[in-house]
C-alpha positions in Angstrom: -2.2 -3.3 -7.3 -4.2 -5.9 -9.2 -4.9 -9.2 -7.5 -6.1 -12.3 -9.5 -7.8 -15.5 -8.5 -9.4 -18.3 -10.5 -12.7 -19.6 -9.2 -15.1 -21.9 -11.1 -18.8 -22.1 -10.7 -20.1 -24.7 -8.2 -23.6 -25.2 -9.5 -24.5 -28.9 -10.2 -27.8 -28.4 -12.0 -28.4 -28.4 -15.7 -30.0 -25.0 -15.8 -27.1 -22.9 -17.0 -25.3 -22.6 -13.7 -22.1 -23.8 -15.2 -22.0 -20.5 -17.1 -22.3 -18.4 -13.9 -19.6 -17.2 -11.6 -19.6 -18.5 -8.0 -19.7 -14.9 -6.6 -20.1 -16.1 -3.0 -16.8 -17.9 -3.2 -15.2 -15.0 -5.0 -16.3 -12.7 -2.1 -14.9 -15.0 0.5 -11.6 -15.3 -1.3 -11.3 -11.5 -1.7 -12.1 -11.0 2.0 -9.5 -13.4 3.1 -6.8 -11.9 0.9 -7.5 -8.3 1.9 -7.4 -9.2 5.6 -4.1 -11.2 5.2 -2.5 -8.2 3.4 -3.7 -5.4 5.7 -2.7 -3.7 8.9 -5.3 -4.5 11.6 -8.1 -4.5 9.1 -11.2 -6.7 10.0 -13.9 -7.3 7.4 -17.4 -8.5 8.2 -17.9 -9.7 4.6 -17.3 -9.0 0.9 -20.6 -9.1 -1.0 -20.7 -9.5 -4.7 -23.7 -9.5 -7.1 -25.4 -12.8 -7.9 -26.2 -14.3 -11.2 -23.1 -13.1 -13.0 -22.5 -14.8 -16.3 -19.0 -15.9 -17.3 -17.8 -13.5 -20.0 -14.3 -12.4 -20.9 -13.8 -8.7 -20.2 -17.0 -8.3 -18.2 -16.8 -6.0 -15.2 -18.7 -5.9 -11.9 -18.3 -4.5 -8.4 -18.2 -6.1 -5.0 -18.6 -4.2 -1.7 -16.4 -4.8 1.3 -18.0 -4.2 4.8 -15.6 -3.4 7.6 -16.0 -4.1 11.3 -17.4 -2.2 13.2 -18.5 0.0 10.3 -17.6 1.4 6.9 -17.8 0.0 3.3 -15.6 0.2 0.2 -15.8 -0.7 -3.4 -13.9 -3.6 -5.1 -13.6 -3.6 -8.9 -13.6 -7.0 -10.5 -12.9 -7.8 -14.2 -13.2 -11.2 -15.8 -10.1 -12.3 -17.5 -11.6 -15.1 -19.6 -14.7 -17.1 -20.1 -13.6 -19.8 -17.6 -14.0 -17.9 -14.4 -10.6 -16.2 -14.0 -10.8 -12.8 -12.5 -8.7 -9.8 -11.5 -9.7 -7.4 -8.7 -8.6 -4.1 -7.4 -9.4 -2.0 -4.3 -9.2 1.8 -5.0 -8.3 4.2 -2.2 -11.3 5.8 -0.7 -12.5 7.8 2.3 -12.6 4.4 4.2 -9.6 2.4 3.0 -6.2 3.1 1.6 -4.5 1.0 -1.1 -0.9 1.5 0.0 0.5 0.4 -3.3 -1.3 3.3 -4.9 -0.2 5.6 -2.1 3.5 4.5 -2.7 3.2 5.3 -6.4 1.9 8.8 -5.6 4.6 9.4 -3.0 7.3 8.4 -5.5 5.9 10.7 -8.1 5.6 13.6 -5.7 9.2 12.9 -4.4 10.6 13.0 -7.9 8.9 16.3 -8.6 10.0 17.9 -5.3 13.6 16.8 -5.3 14.4 15.7 -8.9 15.5 12.3 -7.6 13.9 8.9 -7.6 12.9 7.1 -4.4 11.7 3.6 -3.7 9.0 4.0 -1.0 7.7 1.2 1.1 4.7 1.8 3.4 4.3 -1.7 4.7 0.9 -3.5 4.6 -1.1 -3.3 1.3 -4.3 -2.0 2.9 -5.0 0.2 5.9 -7.9 2.3 7.2 -8.1 5.9 6.0 -8.5 7.6 9.4 -8.5 11.4 9.4 -6.1 13.0 11.9 -3.7 10.1 11.9 -0.2 9.8 10.5 2.1 6.9 9.5 5.6 6.5 8.2 6.9 5.1 4.9 10.5 4.0 4.4 12.6 5.4 1.7 14.4 2.2 0.8 18.2 2.7 0.8 17.8 6.4 1.5 18.2 9.4 -0.8 21.1 11.8 -0.4 20.6 15.5 -0.6 23.8 17.5 -0.1 24.9 16.7 3.5 21.7 15.1 4.5 19.9 11.8 3.8 16.2 11.1 3.5 15.2 7.8 5.0 11.6 8.3 6.0 8.4 10.1 4.7 5.7 10.9 7.2 2.2 10.8 5.8 -0.6 12.7 7.5 -4.3 12.2 6.9 -6.1 15.5 7.1 -9.7 15.9 8.5 -11.1 15.4 5.0 -9.2 12.2 4.4 -6.6 13.7 2.1 -2.9 12.8 2.4 -0.1 15.2 2.9 3.6 14.3 3.6 6.9 15.6 4.6 10.4 14.1 4.7 12.6 13.4 7.7 16.2 14.2 7.1 19.4 12.9 8.8 22.8 14.6 8.8 25.5 12.6 7.1 28.7 12.4 9.1 31.8 13.6 7.2 34.3 10.9 6.2 37.4 10.7 8.5 40.8 9.7 7.1 42.8 7.6 9.5 46.2 6.3 8.4 46.9 4.0 11.3 44.7 0.8 11.2 44.9 0.5 15.0 43.6 4.0 15.3 40.9 3.3 12.8 39.7 0.3 14.8 39.8 2.2 18.1 37.9 5.1 16.5 35.3 2.9 15.0 34.8 1.1 18.4 34.5 4.3 20.4 32.3 6.2 17.8 28.7 7.0 18.6 26.1 7.4 15.8 26.6 10.9 14.3 23.4 11.0 12.2 20.8 12.9 14.1 17.2 13.1 12.9 16.0 16.5 12.0 12.5 17.0 10.7 12.1 19.2 7.7 9.3 21.8 7.8 6.1 20.1 6.7 5.5 20.5 3.0 2.0 20.3 1.5 2.1 17.9 -1.4 
Protein backbone atom coordinates (compact mmCIF):
# COMPACT_ATOMS: atom_id res chain seq x y z
CA UNK A 1 0.00 0.00 0.00
CA UNK A 2 1.40 3.35 -1.03
CA UNK A 3 1.27 6.25 1.40
CA UNK A 4 1.75 9.84 0.34
CA UNK A 5 2.68 13.00 2.18
CA UNK A 6 3.63 16.49 1.09
CA UNK A 7 6.54 18.17 2.83
CA UNK A 8 8.34 21.31 1.72
CA UNK A 9 11.96 22.17 2.50
CA UNK A 10 12.53 24.25 5.62
CA UNK A 11 15.88 25.89 4.73
CA UNK A 12 15.86 29.67 5.00
CA UNK A 13 19.24 30.46 3.43
CA UNK A 14 19.87 31.46 -0.16
CA UNK A 15 22.28 28.63 -0.95
CA UNK A 16 19.91 26.37 -2.86
CA UNK A 17 18.21 24.88 0.21
CA UNK A 18 14.79 25.64 -1.24
CA UNK A 19 15.52 23.02 -3.88
CA UNK A 20 16.20 20.31 -1.25
CA UNK A 21 13.82 17.99 0.52
CA UNK A 22 13.46 18.27 4.28
CA UNK A 23 14.31 14.59 4.76
CA UNK A 24 14.43 14.89 8.55
CA UNK A 25 10.77 15.94 8.57
CA UNK A 26 9.95 13.25 6.03
CA UNK A 27 11.49 10.59 8.29
CA UNK A 28 9.56 11.85 11.31
CA UNK A 29 6.29 11.85 9.37
CA UNK A 30 6.84 8.31 8.06
CA UNK A 31 7.77 7.08 11.55
CA UNK A 32 4.58 8.52 13.08
CA UNK A 33 2.37 7.07 10.36
CA UNK A 34 3.88 3.58 10.53
CA UNK A 35 3.45 3.47 14.32
CA UNK A 36 -0.15 4.70 14.11
CA UNK A 37 -1.04 1.99 11.59
CA UNK A 38 0.80 -0.91 13.20
CA UNK A 39 0.14 -3.59 15.79
CA UNK A 40 2.39 -2.91 18.80
CA UNK A 41 5.24 -1.70 16.65
CA UNK A 42 7.71 0.77 18.18
CA UNK A 43 10.25 2.64 16.06
CA UNK A 44 13.41 4.28 17.36
CA UNK A 45 13.59 6.43 14.24
CA UNK A 46 13.30 6.60 10.47
CA UNK A 47 16.51 7.86 8.88
CA UNK A 48 16.51 9.27 5.34
CA UNK A 49 19.47 10.45 3.22
CA UNK A 50 20.42 14.11 3.41
CA UNK A 51 20.90 16.62 0.62
CA UNK A 52 18.19 15.17 -1.62
CA UNK A 53 17.23 17.52 -4.46
CA UNK A 54 13.59 18.03 -5.38
CA UNK A 55 13.09 16.22 -8.65
CA UNK A 56 9.93 14.65 -10.02
CA UNK A 57 10.28 10.87 -10.34
CA UNK A 58 13.47 10.69 -8.27
CA UNK A 59 13.77 7.70 -5.93
CA UNK A 60 15.54 7.24 -2.61
CA UNK A 61 15.42 4.92 0.38
CA UNK A 62 14.93 5.55 4.07
CA UNK A 63 15.66 3.03 6.84
CA UNK A 64 13.35 2.33 9.77
CA UNK A 65 14.93 1.27 13.07
CA UNK A 66 12.81 -0.77 15.47
CA UNK A 67 12.93 -0.97 19.24
CA UNK A 68 14.68 -2.94 20.65
CA UNK A 69 16.37 -3.97 17.39
CA UNK A 70 15.86 -4.61 13.71
CA UNK A 71 15.78 -2.41 10.63
CA UNK A 72 13.78 -2.31 7.41
CA UNK A 73 13.71 -0.44 4.11
CA UNK A 74 11.25 2.27 3.08
CA UNK A 75 11.05 3.11 -0.61
CA UNK A 76 10.33 6.77 -1.40
CA UNK A 77 9.46 8.31 -4.78
CA UNK A 78 9.07 12.02 -5.47
CA UNK A 79 5.76 12.76 -7.16
CA UNK A 80 6.64 16.24 -8.41
CA UNK A 81 9.25 18.97 -8.10
CA UNK A 82 7.50 20.67 -5.17
CA UNK A 83 8.30 18.08 -2.49
CA UNK A 84 5.32 15.73 -2.77
CA UNK A 85 6.32 12.11 -2.14
CA UNK A 86 4.86 8.61 -1.98
CA UNK A 87 6.39 5.88 0.19
CA UNK A 88 6.04 2.16 0.59
CA UNK A 89 7.27 -0.44 3.11
CA UNK A 90 7.94 -3.83 1.48
CA UNK A 91 7.54 -6.98 3.55
CA UNK A 92 10.88 -8.28 4.82
CA UNK A 93 12.43 -10.60 7.39
CA UNK A 94 11.73 -7.91 9.99
CA UNK A 95 8.35 -6.36 9.16
CA UNK A 96 5.19 -7.45 7.35
CA UNK A 97 3.16 -5.12 5.17
CA UNK A 98 -0.25 -6.65 5.81
CA UNK A 99 -1.85 -5.05 2.75
CA UNK A 100 0.60 -7.06 0.63
CA UNK A 101 -0.03 -10.17 2.75
CA UNK A 102 -3.79 -9.76 2.20
CA UNK A 103 -3.29 -9.50 -1.57
CA UNK A 104 -1.22 -12.70 -1.55
CA UNK A 105 -3.77 -14.56 0.58
CA UNK A 106 -6.61 -13.52 -1.73
CA UNK A 107 -4.70 -14.74 -4.79
CA UNK A 108 -3.79 -18.04 -3.10
CA UNK A 109 -7.39 -18.52 -1.92
CA UNK A 110 -8.74 -18.01 -5.44
CA UNK A 111 -6.28 -20.57 -6.81
CA UNK A 112 -7.07 -23.11 -4.06
CA UNK A 113 -10.87 -22.85 -4.10
CA UNK A 114 -11.78 -21.08 -7.37
CA UNK A 115 -13.63 -18.47 -5.32
CA UNK A 116 -12.87 -14.90 -4.40
CA UNK A 117 -12.38 -13.84 -0.80
CA UNK A 118 -12.02 -10.43 0.82
CA UNK A 119 -9.32 -10.93 3.48
CA UNK A 120 -8.76 -8.51 6.37
CA UNK A 121 -5.69 -9.03 8.57
CA UNK A 122 -6.15 -5.92 10.72
CA UNK A 123 -3.28 -3.48 11.31
CA UNK A 124 -1.25 -2.42 8.28
CA UNK A 125 2.17 -3.31 9.73
CA UNK A 126 3.33 -5.98 12.15
CA UNK A 127 6.57 -7.68 13.15
CA UNK A 128 7.65 -10.70 11.14
CA UNK A 129 8.32 -13.12 13.99
CA UNK A 130 9.27 -16.71 13.05
CA UNK A 131 7.26 -19.33 14.92
CA UNK A 132 4.21 -17.13 15.49
CA UNK A 133 0.78 -17.22 13.90
CA UNK A 134 -2.09 -14.80 13.44
CA UNK A 135 -5.63 -14.82 12.08
CA UNK A 136 -7.11 -12.97 9.14
CA UNK A 137 -10.86 -12.56 8.66
CA UNK A 138 -12.58 -13.70 5.48
CA UNK A 139 -15.06 -10.83 5.34
CA UNK A 140 -18.60 -12.13 4.86
CA UNK A 141 -17.36 -15.72 4.69
CA UNK A 142 -17.05 -18.03 1.69
CA UNK A 143 -19.35 -21.04 1.38
CA UNK A 144 -17.96 -24.40 0.24
CA UNK A 145 -20.65 -27.10 0.06
CA UNK A 146 -22.02 -27.44 3.61
CA UNK A 147 -19.21 -25.46 5.21
CA UNK A 148 -18.25 -21.82 5.49
CA UNK A 149 -14.75 -20.33 5.67
CA UNK A 150 -14.61 -17.32 7.99
CA UNK A 151 -10.95 -17.32 9.06
CA UNK A 152 -7.49 -17.93 7.63
CA UNK A 153 -4.69 -18.78 10.05
CA UNK A 154 -1.27 -17.58 8.90
CA UNK A 155 1.85 -19.19 10.33
CA UNK A 156 5.35 -17.74 10.12
CA UNK A 157 7.89 -20.54 9.68
CA UNK A 158 11.42 -20.45 11.18
CA UNK A 159 12.74 -18.78 8.02
CA UNK A 160 10.12 -16.02 8.14
CA UNK A 161 8.03 -17.45 5.29
CA UNK A 162 4.23 -17.46 5.51
CA UNK A 163 1.99 -20.51 5.26
CA UNK A 164 -1.76 -20.59 5.86
CA UNK A 165 -4.75 -22.83 6.31
CA UNK A 166 -8.47 -22.19 6.47
CA UNK A 167 -10.81 -22.71 9.43
CA UNK A 168 -14.20 -24.11 8.38
CA UNK A 169 -17.55 -23.98 10.14
CA UNK A 170 -20.46 -26.34 9.43
CA UNK A 171 -23.57 -24.64 8.08
CA UNK A 172 -26.78 -25.64 9.84
CA UNK A 173 -29.48 -26.96 7.45
CA UNK A 174 -32.52 -24.74 6.98
CA UNK A 175 -35.60 -25.80 8.97
CA UNK A 176 -39.13 -25.23 7.62
CA UNK A 177 -41.60 -24.29 10.36
CA UNK A 178 -45.20 -23.58 9.35
CA UNK A 179 -46.44 -22.23 12.70
CA UNK A 180 -45.05 -18.71 13.46
CA UNK A 181 -45.30 -19.42 17.20
CA UNK A 182 -43.27 -22.58 16.80
CA UNK A 183 -40.73 -20.67 14.71
CA UNK A 184 -40.34 -18.05 17.45
CA UNK A 185 -40.03 -20.67 20.18
CA UNK A 186 -37.55 -22.64 18.11
CA UNK A 187 -35.42 -19.57 17.39
CA UNK A 188 -35.41 -18.65 21.08
CA UNK A 189 -34.38 -22.11 22.25
CA UNK A 190 -31.84 -22.80 19.52
CA UNK A 191 -28.17 -22.90 20.29
CA UNK A 192 -25.48 -22.07 17.71
CA UNK A 193 -25.12 -25.06 15.42
CA UNK A 194 -22.00 -23.98 13.58
CA UNK A 195 -19.02 -25.70 15.13
CA UNK A 196 -15.47 -24.75 14.16
CA UNK A 197 -13.49 -27.52 12.54
CA UNK A 198 -9.91 -26.87 11.48
CA UNK A 199 -9.01 -28.12 8.07
CA UNK A 200 -5.74 -29.93 7.68
CA UNK A 201 -2.94 -27.39 7.34
CA UNK A 202 -2.20 -26.72 3.69
CA UNK A 203 1.14 -25.35 2.55
CA UNK A 204 0.51 -22.39 0.28
